N, C-alpha and C positions, 0 to 999 in steps of 0.2 A: 449836632444830627446825629451825631454818635449816641449819643445820651437819650437821645428821643426815640429813637428804632429800639433802643434796650428797655426804655418804658412801654413801647407796643408789645415786643415780648414778652415782658412779665406779664402783662394782662391777657395775653392769649393763654401763658403757661397756668395762670391764677384761672381762669374758666375753663380749665381742660380738667378732667378726671385723672387724678395721679391715683396710679396704682399704688398699693402699699408697700413700701419697701420693707426688707429684711438686712441686716448686716451683713449677710453670706451672700446676698444679691450686690454688692459693692463693697466687697473686703477688699478690693486693691487700691480703689481709690480713697477708701479709709485710712487704709496704711500709708497714702502719701501725704497725710496729714497737713494739708491746705486749709482747711477748716476743724476745729475741734468743740466739743461741748467740755468743757471741763469740769460743770456742777457748780460753778459759782454760781450767786447769786447779785441781782442788785439790793437796794436798799428796801425795795419794797416788792422785793419777790423775784424781780425780772429775769430770766434766764439770759446766763452770759454765753455768746457763741464768739470763739477767738480764732481770727484770719491772721495767723501768725508768719513771718517771715517765710516765703518761698517764691524760690527766684523763676523758678517755672509755671507761673500762677497764671499768667495769659498764654499758655498752652494747653491749661486742661480744659479740655471740650466741653462745652456748653451743656452736654447730654448729662457728664460726668459730675458737673459743677451741682446744676440741677437737681442730680440724685442724690449728692451727698448733702447737699445745704436742707432739701426736703426732709430726708430719713434722720437728721440733727434737729429741726423744728416739732418731728413726730414724736421724739422721746419724753420733753416735759410734759407734766401735767396738763389738762385742760386749762385748770385754772391758772396753774401759770401760765400757760403760752396767751392767755385771754388777758394779761398784764399789757406782755409786749416782750420783744426781746430786745438785749442788749449786744448791739455789736463791738467788738474792738479789734480796729484794723490796722496791724503793725506792720508801718512800712518805714520805720528807723532808718535803714539801710537802702532804702530805694528813693527815685525820683518821684517828686512831687506830683509829676504829672504821669506817672505807673501808678500812685495812691490813686489819684482823682479817675483814673479809670476801673480801676479794681473797685474804687470804691460806687460808682456807677453799675460797674455788673453786679456785684453783689444786692443793689436796692433793686435794681432791675428784675432779678430773678427771687429774691427771695418771698418766698411762700406766706410769712407769716407777718405780724404786727410788727414793726419797727417804732420800737421808743425812744432809744439813744444811739445816736453812733458815735463810736471814739475814736479818733485817727491819730495815731501816735506819728509825729511828723518827723522826718528825715535830719538825722544829727547832723548832716555836713551843714558847715554852716550858710552857703549859698543857697540849699534846697531850703534851709532853715525858712532863709528872708521870702524865697517865693512861695514858699506856704503861708506864712502870716500876712503877706501884701495879698494874697490870693485868695484867701478866706474873709479878709477884711472888706473887701472890694465885690466878693464874687457869694458873699453867706447866702443873700435874700435866694440869689439864682438856685443856689444847691438846695437849700430849703425846697423850691416849687420843683425840683428835679428829683430827688430822693423825700420819700414823704414819709417822715420820721417827726416825732415832737422836737429831739433837739440833735443837731450836729456841731459837732464842738471838734476843734485841730489840738490837741494837750502835748503835754511833755509829756516823759514818763514818769516825772517826781509828782506832774499834776493829775495823773492818772487816778492817783489815791484818795483825791479828792472829792472823786466821783464812787467810787467802789471799794470797799474794804480791802485789807491786807488778805485778808482771810477769804476770799473770795476770788483771790486771783492766783494764777500761778508762778512758778517761781522765776519764769524769765521776764513776767512782770514786773517783779519786784513784790510779789505778794508770796503768801504762805501757805497756799492750798497743794494739798499733796496730789499730785495728778500723773498718773503713767498713760499712755496711749496704747500701748499694747496689750497692758492689761483690760483699758476701757474696752478696747475690740473684742478681747477676752470674755469677759462678761457678758459685752450684751449678746454674743452671737450663741453663748449658754445661756441665757435668758430665754432668747428666743425660740432656739433649737428645743428648751424647757417646753415652753409653749405652744410649739407645735405637737411635742409628745402628747402633752395634756389633752390638746383638741383632737389627735387621729384614735386615742387612746377612746377619750370621748366617744368618739364616732364609733368605732368599735364595739365598744359596750352597749351603745346606740342601738345599733346596727344585728347585734347578739341578741338582744331584749326583743326587737321588732320579729326578727325570725322565731325565737321562741313563742311570742305571744300570736304569731300567724301558723303556729305548725298543729295539725290536727292529730287529735290523740289515736293511734293505733288501734284496730279490733282484735289482735291478738297478741298471746305473749311474745311469742319471740320478737315480732318486729317493736313490741313496747320495750323489749330490755335491750333490744338494739341501738333505739333511740334514746334510752338514761343513756347507756353508754357513750354515744356520741355525743351529748349533749354536755355528759360531766367533763369529756375530756377537753371540749370549746372551752369550758370554766374554767379548767385548772390554768391552759395555755391563757387565759385572758385575766385570770389573776396574779399569772407569773409575770405578764408584762405590765400589770398595773402595779406589782408592787416594782418593778425593775425602775416604774416611771418616776413613783414615791421616789425609791432610794437617790435618782439622781438628782430630783428635787432637793432634798434633805443633803446632798453633798454640795450643789449648788450653794444653798444659803450658810451652809457652812464655812464656805470659802468667803462669801461677803460678809460673813459674821468676824471673821478671821483678820480681816481687814482691818477692822476698825477696831479690835484686840490687841494689834501689833503694839502700840502702845497706850497710856492712860490718857494723853494729852488727844490723841486724835479722835476726831468727832466726823460721821458719815457727814456727806454734802446731801445737799436735797435729792442730787439725781441718786446717789449710793443709797439714800433711805427709801427715796421708791422705787429702786432695783430689791431692796430688801422686801417690801411691802409688796409688789408684784408676785417673787416668787413666793412671798406666804399665801397670798391669795388663792395663785396658781393650786399652792399644795392643799390649799382648804378645800379645792374645787376638787382635787383628786381624792380627799377625803369624804366630802359628800357624794361624790360620785359612787365610790366602792360603799360608802352604807348602801344609798338607792340600790345601789347593782346586787349586793348581796341578799339586801332586803326582798330584791324580786328574784332571786335567785333560789331562794328559801323555797319561798311559794311554789314557783314551779318546779321545783325538784320534788319538791311535796307531793304538787299534782301529779308528776310523772310517777312516783314510787306508790299514792295511791290508786293512778290508772293499771299499775302491772298488777296492784293489788287485787282489783276487779278484775283484769281478762283472768288470772290466778281462780281467782272465787267464780268466774262465769264457766270457766273450762271445767272446775270440780264440780259445777253445778248439773253442767249438762249431761258428765257423766254418772252423777249420781242419780241426777232424775231419768235417766235410761235403764238404770238397774231399778230404781224402785218401781218405774213401771212395768218393768218385767216380773218384778215379783208379784203385783199388782193382778197381772194378767194370770199369773200363775195361781195365785189364787182364786180369784174368781174361777179359773178352771179346775180348781180340784171339785170333786165333787162331796157332798154332805150325805148321801145315800149308799148303802150296800144291801150284799144279799145275805151276808154272813157276818161273823163274830172278826173273823179272820180279815176280811177288806176293811171292816170299821178298824181294827186295829193298823191295817198299813194306811188308812189316810189319816189317821191320826200322827203315824211316823213322818209320814209327808209334811203334814203340817208342821210338826216341831222343828224340821227341816227348815221349812222357809221361815220361821220365826227367829231362827238362830242366825241367820244371813247376814253378813257384816255389812251389807248397805244399809241398812236399818242406823246401824252403831254410826256410820260415815255421815248420814245424812243428819243425823240428830248434830254430831260435829262441825259438820260444814253450817248449818241455820246458826251455832255458838257462834263459830267465827264470824258470819254474818253482821252475828248481834256486837260483837269486840268492833267491827268497822265503821258499824253505825255510830256507836259510842266514841269512836275517836273523828267524830266531825268529818266524814268521808264526805267528800265531794257528790257522791253518786247515790248519797242515801236513797232517792226516790227510786232508782233500779235495783239496790240490795234489798231492799225490807218486803217488796213482794217475792222475791225468791226464797226468802226464808219463810214469809207465811205460807207457800205453796209449798217447801219443802215438809214443813211443820203440817200442813193440811194431809201430805200423802201419808206420811208416819200416820198419822192420827185416823187417815181413814184405813188403814194396811191393820193397824192394831186392834182398832174396831172390828172390822171384817174378819181377821183370824181370832179376836173373841166369839164372835157371834158363830164362826164355822167350829171352834174347838165346843162351845157350848152344844151345837147340834150335832154333833159326830160323836161324842160324849153320852148324850141321851141316846142317837140311836144303837150305841156300843151296849149300852144297859138293854135296850129293848131287846136285841139280838140275843141278848144273853139269857134273857129271861124267856123269852121264845125257844131257845135251845134246851130251858130247864121243862119248859110245858109241851115239850115232845111235837110241838107244831112243826117242827120244820122233816121230823121222820116222817109224816103224814105226808109232808110236800115232796120227799124226797121220794118216794114209792111210785117208779112211772107205771101207767096205767097198761101200758101196752107189753110192759114185763109183769104183769100179773095175771093175764092170759094164759099163759102157760101153766101147766100143774108144779114146774120146778121152779118158778116162778112165786108163786101163788104162795108154795110151800116157805120159800126165803122169807117174806114178808112178813107172815105167820107168825113166825120166830121171833122178825126183830118186834114185831107188837107183843108179843105174846112177854116178853122179855122185858122190854119197857113199862107194861102194867102190873108186872109184878115189883118192880124198881122204881116206880114216880109214885109221889105223892099228889093226892086230887087236890090238894090245898094251891097249889103250884098254879093249875088251870084257872082258877078264880080268880088271879090277877091279869089274866090278857086283854078281860075287858076293861079293867083300870086302864090299864096300859095303853089301849087303844082311844079311849078318850082324851088321855092326858097329853100323847103326841100324834095326835090325829096328823098334823101339819108334817111331821119331817119324816113319816112311812111312806117307804115307797109302796108302790100298787101292790105287788108280790107279795110283800109283808102284812100289808092291810086284809089281805083277801085271805091268807093264811090264821091271821088272828080274829077272823069272823067266825073261824069254825067253831061250832060246839065240841065241847070234851066227848060227847056222844058219840063224834066222829070215830072216835079209837073204838068203841065198840061195836058200832057198824061196821067199821074195815073189817075187826075182827072175826065178825058173823058171813063178810062177805068171802072173805080168805078162807075161809075155813070151808065153805061150800068150793069155791072153786078149787082148792086142793085135795079134797075127797072125790071127786069125779074132773075129768077132762070134759069140757066145754069147747063147743067150736066157738073158735075165737070172732068176735064181732069186729067188723070193718068200722072204726069211725067217719061218719059221713058227715062234712062240713055243710052247714043248712046254707040255702039258695037265699043268695042275699035278695033283697027286695029292691026294687028299682027306686031310689030317691025319686022324689016329687021333683017336678022341672021349676026350676027357679028365675023367676022375670027377673032381667037384669034393669037396672034403674036405668033412666034416660041420659043418656051425658049430654049434661048442657052445652047448648050450640055455643062455641067461643064469642067474646065479645068484641066488635070493632075495637082495632089499635087506638082510636080516636076516645074510646071510651077508657081505656086504661088509662090512657094523659090527662084526661080530666080527671079521671078518681083521684090521680096522682098528685095533681093540681088542688083539689079540694083538701085531699088529705093532707098534704104538705102545709096549706094555706092553715089549717086548723091546728096543726102544731106550732106553726110559725104566730100564731096569736096566742096560743097557749106559753108559749116562749116568753113573748111581750108582757104578759102578765107577771111571768116569774121578775122579769126585770122590773116592774111596777113594784112588786115586792121588798127588792131591795132599798128602792125608793123612800117606801115608805118605812123603813125600817132606820132611816136617817131622820125620822119625825118622833122616834120613839124613846122616852125619855129613859128606858131603862139600860138603853144603849147608848146612852149619849155621853159617857164615859170613855168608850170605845174608839170614839169617831178622832181620826187624825187631828191636826190643826191645819195641815194641808187640806183638809176634805171640808171644812168647816163654810159653810154658804157656797160650794161648790156644786150645789145639786143639778144645776140648769148647764154646766158645763160638762159634769160626766155622763149625761143622759139625754144631754142635748132636748129636740122634738120627741123623743120617745115615746111621750103619753100621746101627743097628735097622731104619731102614726099609727099607734095600738088603735086609738079610738075611730081611727077610719076604717083599718082591717075587720075589725071586731063589729062595726056597727054598717059600713056600707060593704065594703069589697067581699067581704066572706059569704054573705047573703045572696050577692050577685052572681056570685060564681055558683052557689049550692042551687040557685036557681035554673041556671045552665046548665046543671048534671044531665038532662034528658037530651038535650040539644049539643051536643059539646063543639059541632062547629059553629055555633054561633057566640061561642065565648068571646071572641074578638070584640063584640060590642059590648063587652063589660069593660076590658081595656080604654076601648074607644071615650067611652060614657065619662070612665074618672080618671081621664088623660090629664085634666088641671089639677085634679086633687093628689095625685102622682109624683108632682112637683115637690112635694114636700119633703122627697129623699134628698134634695139639692142641698137643703139646709140642713139637714142631718148630716149629711158627708162634709160639708164646709166644716161643723164644729169639729167632726171625729178626728183630726190631730190634737186639737185641744184636751178631748177625753182621752186619749191615750197616754198624751203627754201627764194629766192628770193619775191617770191609774199607774201607771209607772215609779209615782211617787208615794203612793198608799194601797195601791193593790196587794199588799203582804200583812196587812195591819191586820190588828186581831178583831175589827169590827166587820170586815168582809169573812172572816174566817167564821164569824161566830153566826152571820147571817146565812153563809153557806151552809152551815152545820144545823141552824133552824129550819131553813128550807128543804134542807134534805136534797140539795142540788148535787149532781154530781161533775157538773160543769163548773169554774167559777166565773165571774158576771162577766169578765172582757168577753169571754168566748160569746156568750150572748147577745153582747152588745156589738159584737159582727155580724151578727144575724142580719140586720137589715140593710149592709152593704150586700151581703150575701145575694137576699132573694129579691133586689131590685134586679142583679144579674142573671137571677133563674129564671124570669121568668121568659124572657126574649128567647132563651132555648127551648123552654117548653111551647112556644108559639111554635117555634122553626117546626118541632116535632109535629105539633098537631096539624100546620098547613102540609107537612109531607104527605099526610092520612086524609088530608081535605081537598085536595088537589080537583079544581072542576067540578067543585059541589058548591051547595046552598052554604053562602059566608066567608068564600073565599076572599072575596075582595075587602070584605072585613078584617078577615086573619093576617091579611098583606099589609093593609093600612095600621094595625095595631102592633104587629110587627116592627115598623117602621116608627111607628110612635116609641114603642120601648127603647130599639136602639135611639133613638134621638132623644130619648130622657135620661140613657145612660150617656151619652156622647155631653149632654148640657151638664151633668155631675160630675162630668171628668173633665169638663173645660173649667166649672167654677170652680174645680179643687187646687186647680193650676191659678186662676183669676186674684183668689185670695191671697195668693202668694207674691205677688208682684208689690214692689214695695219704692217708694221716691214721686210715684205720681202724685202731683200736687191737686188736681182736678179730682170729681165725681165719677168713679170707673160707671154709676148707675145712670149719668148722664148720658154716657157714651152709645146706650143704645141697647142693643141685645149682643153678647158674643157668640160671634159667629164660628169661626176658626181659632186654632193657637198650633205654634208647633215649632221644630227648631230647624235654624237653615245658616248658609254660610251666604254674606252679605259684603258685596262690594259697593265701595260708594264714588259716584264719577260726578261730581259737580262742576257747575259752570264759576262759580264764585270758589275762591280759596287759592292755597299757593300751588303752585304748578307741581311741584316737587310732591304735594301730597295728594295730590291729584293720581299723577302717574303712580306714586307709591300703593295707592286706593286698589288701583287694577289688580294689583299683584298679593295683597294682603288682605285674606277675608277675615271678616270679622263676625263669631259665633254670637248668632243674635235669636234670640223667644220671641216670635211676631204674636201680637194678639190683634184681629180682624176683629171690628162693633161697625155698627151700623153706621156710625159718624165718624169712627176715626180709628188708624191704623196705628200702634204700640210697637216702638220697637224695645227689646228688653234684653239684660244680660244674665245669663241662667248662673247662679251661684246652687254650690251642694255645701249644706250645713248640715252637722255633726251635734244630736242633740242626746248627750246623757250616754254618749257609747253605745248609742241603736243605731239603727239605719238613717241614711242622709234622707234628709228633706230637701228639695229644692226651694229655690224662692227666685225670683226675677225683679231685677234693680233695674228700674225705668230708665232708657236713654234719650229716647226721641219719639218724637210723633207726628203723624201727618193727618192731617184733615180731608177724608173721603168725598169732600167737596171739591176740591183740589187734587185730586188725583189721579195718573192714567195710567195703563199698561201695555206693555209690547208682551205679545204669547210666546214669541221665539227670540231667543239670543242666539246669535253664531257662536259655534264652538262645542257646545254644549245643552243637549235636548230636555237637561233637568233646570234650565236657567230659564227667567223671565226678569222682566223690567217692572219697578217701579216708579212713575216717576211724578214729579211734582212741579207747580206752578210753570208751566212750558217747560219742562224738564230744565230748570234752572238748578234742580237735585236728582238726581238718577240713582236707584238703589237697585243692583244688580242681584236677583234673588235666586241661589242654589239650592232645590230640594233634593230630599235624600234620597228619592223615588221619583220616577215617570208619572205614578198614579198620586202620588202628595202634591205635583206640579199643577195636574190638571185638576183637581179637588179645588186648589184653592187659585185658579185662573176661572175657573167656573163660577166659583162663589164670590171674588171680585167683581165679574162680568155682570152677575143679579143685582149686585149691589148700583153698578154704576149705571145699570141699566132702569132700575127703580129710580134713581135720581134725573134719569131723563124724559123717565114717563114723568116724573114730579114737575121738569122745567116746560114739557109739552104743555102741561096744566096750566102754570103760568101764563106761557104763551097765549094763551086764550084770554088772557085778561088786558094785553098789552094794547095800547090805542093803535087807531090803524096806521096813525105817521110811522109806526115800526114796523115796517115791510118783516115778514118772517123770513127773507129773503136774507135780512140782519143777521138771524138767530141759526140759518145754517150756515150761513160766512161761517161766524162765531165758532161752531159746534166743527166745523170743517178745520180751520187753521188752529185749533186749540187743541183738539184730540187725535188726530191722526197720528197712529205711531209709526207710520213705514216712512213720515217725512225728516228729511236730515235737518230742516231749520224750522222753527215754530215762527208764525208772523203773529204779530200783537193783533190784540182782539179788542174791537171798539163799544164794545159794552159790557155791561155787568151783569148780565143773564149767563150763567158759566152752566152748561151741561155735560154729561159725559156719553160717547158711543161705547157703545158695548164691541168688543174684540172682533174685527171683521172674520169669517173663518174663508 
C-alpha cells in the first residue's frame, strides 16, 4: 500500500512543471550528502547516482529529497540522461526492510529514466539471508513496483561486475577520485558564472536597445552630454564584461588544474561537461563582447558625426547671417555719385566689404562640409545643400561686388573727365548768385580763368563718354554732359553783361502744372463663387494627377527599354505588375473618362456630384490598387535605390522618386471626399445638393471598402473562399468573452472573466473571428495579419443588443444560444454601428424567409413559422424552445 501511494505521488510529481533548481537553492540539502552524482558512468554511458549510507535517510523531507534528486538528474547532458540512470543504493549497514523502503521512495520520486538499480545488501548474516530470500521470492513484484530495466541486489564484490572500478568512488571499492565539497563548490561557481553571463548579456542587450531608441539631439550641448553619458555607460558595461570574463577564466583554470594534479588523472564525464560548459559560456561572452563592440563603434561614430553635424549647422547659421548682412550691404551700396570724392568713397566702402572675414569663413566652412561628405557622414543629404548654398552666396557676392566695382570705376573715370572738361564748373555756378553784380563778377572770373587754362580737346571727349556709359550716369551728370562747349562762351557773355550794370533780379516762377487727364480705372472683376474656386481646384489637380500618372508609366516603359536592361536589379525582373499594380487602368479611366466629365461640369460646379455617381462602379478600381500596395512597397524597399531608377529619374527629369508618385492614387481617392465636403458647404439648398450628398456618401463608402479590403487580404488560415461569403460589411477589433452551454464548467466560468482580443469580419453570409498579429518586415513599420480562429454562419446567428453591466457590450449567439459570444466595442458609436449592420443582415434574411413562406403548401400553416421565429430568436427569453421546422429566419432587434 505504501509503495502504491509513492507511485501515485511519483506520477503526480512527474506531471507537475518543476522549476529549474540551482545548487545555491538547495545548498544545505546537498551538503547532507544523502545522494550524490560522482561523475561515474555505466558501460553504456549511463550516469550513476549513488545513495550512500545515511542514517537519517527516512527523516529527509519529501520536498528536500525531490529537489536534490531533480537537481542531480538535470546535470548530465540530454544524451546521457536519455540512456537512463544507474542507481547504487548502499545499505550494507542497514536492515533489509529499510533498504526496501528507501528503494521504493527513490523509485517513486525519481524524475528520470531508470535503467539499472543496484542495491548493496546488508552485510550482517541475518539481514543478508532475508535479502536473498526476499529478492528470490518477490523479484517480479519489485520489477512491477519499480519501473526499471533491471533490479539487482549484489555484494560489494559483485558490484564491479556491473560497473568498472574506474567509475566507482573509493567507498564502493573503486578508484574514482571524488570530493563532495569540491563538487558543490564547482557547481555553484559554474551556475553563478552562467547567471553572470546571462545578466551581462541582458544588460548589454538593454543598453543596445536604449542606444537604438535614442533620438539624436538637435543642438550641440545636448549632443555632447549624450555622447558623454553613453560613453560612461559603455565603459561601465565594458568593465563588468571584463570582470565576467576574468571570473570565467579563473573557473576554467580551477577545473583544468584538477586534471593536472597527477599525470594519471583523467576527468570524468561530468567534469569534462563542466569544462565544456565554462568554455561555451566564455565563447558566448566573447561573441557578445565582439557584437557589442561592433554595435558601439557604429553608435559612437554616429554620435560623433551627429556632434560634427550640429557644429556644422550652428556655424552654418552664423556664417549665413553674416553673408546675408554682407549681401544686403552690397545691394544697398550706391553705384552712382555726383563727384569724384563721392565715387572714391564708394570704392573704399566696397573694398572694405570685400575684405570682410565672413567670405573666408564661408569658404572654409564649405570645405569642412566637403570633408564630412568624403568621410561618409550619415547626413550627406543635409550637409551637401548647405555647402552648395554657401558657395552660391559667396559667388553671388563676388559677382555682385565685381559688377559694382566695374560700375564705380567707370563712374569715377567719367567724373574725372567731367572735372577736366569744366562741366562741373558751369553746373556749380548757381543762377540766383549770378543775379547780383558781385556774384556775376566772381563767376566771370572763374569762367575766364578756366577758359585761359583748359584745352579744347578735353571738351570733345564728353560726347563719347555720354554714349559709352549711358547706363551708369546719373540724371544730373547726363544733363551736364549734354551741354555744348559753347556754353562757356554764352555764360561768359552773360556774366559780362551782368557784371557791367546791375539789373533787376528776375524772380523765377514755377510753371503752372497742367492738369493730368482723368484715368478710367479698370473694372474690378466680380468675385467668383466659392464653388467655382473649388471646381477649378478639382479640375486643375485632376489634370496634374493624370500627368503624374503619365510620369509613372514612363518608368514602366523604361523596364522594356533594351538600353536599360543591364541596370534592372534581379529582384525587379518580371515584377512590373507587382510594382505598378493596375496603375495603367487607373490612368486610362481618369485620362479618357473622369477628367472629361469634370471639365464638362466646370460651368455648373453644383452638378459635379453626378460625375461621381455616374463613375461609382469604375472608381472601385482603387480597391485593387490599394490591395497590391503592400507588395509594391516591399518590392520598392528591395530595389528603390538601384541605378536603374536613378537613371530613369535623371532621364525623366523628375524631382521626386517613383515611390512618391506611386502613393498619389491612395492620396487622390481620399482627397475627393474632402473636396465634395467643401462643395457641399457652398451649395446647400441649391440645385444638385442631393447629388452632392449622395456622391459624398459614395466616396466615403468606397474609401471604407478599400480600407476593409486591405484588412481582408491579411486574413490567414481560412480554408474557404472569402469571395463566397458575400460583401465585407464591417471589420474591427473587440474584446470577446465566450459563454457556451457545451464544454467544461471551469472553462465556462473562466471565460466570463478573461476576454479574448479578436478582430471581427462581418460578411453577408458569415461572421469571422480572427486574432490580430503585428508583423515587422525588414525593420519597417509593422503590418497586421489576422489569424482565423472561428466562424459563425449568419443563417444561424442572433443578437442581444444590451448586456447588463456595460453599455458597450452586446451578444452574438448561435444555434439557440448553444454558443454565446459577449462582444465589447471600444466605443458606444462602434457598438451601435455593428448592431445596426447585423440587424440589417438579419432583416434581409427574414424578408427572404417570408418570400419562401409564400411557396409553402397550405398544410404548413403560417402560424408554424411564427411559432418558429418566436421561440428561436427572441433575445429576451431565458431558455430557448425547440423548433420543429427547418425554415429558420431572424427577427430584427426589438427597440
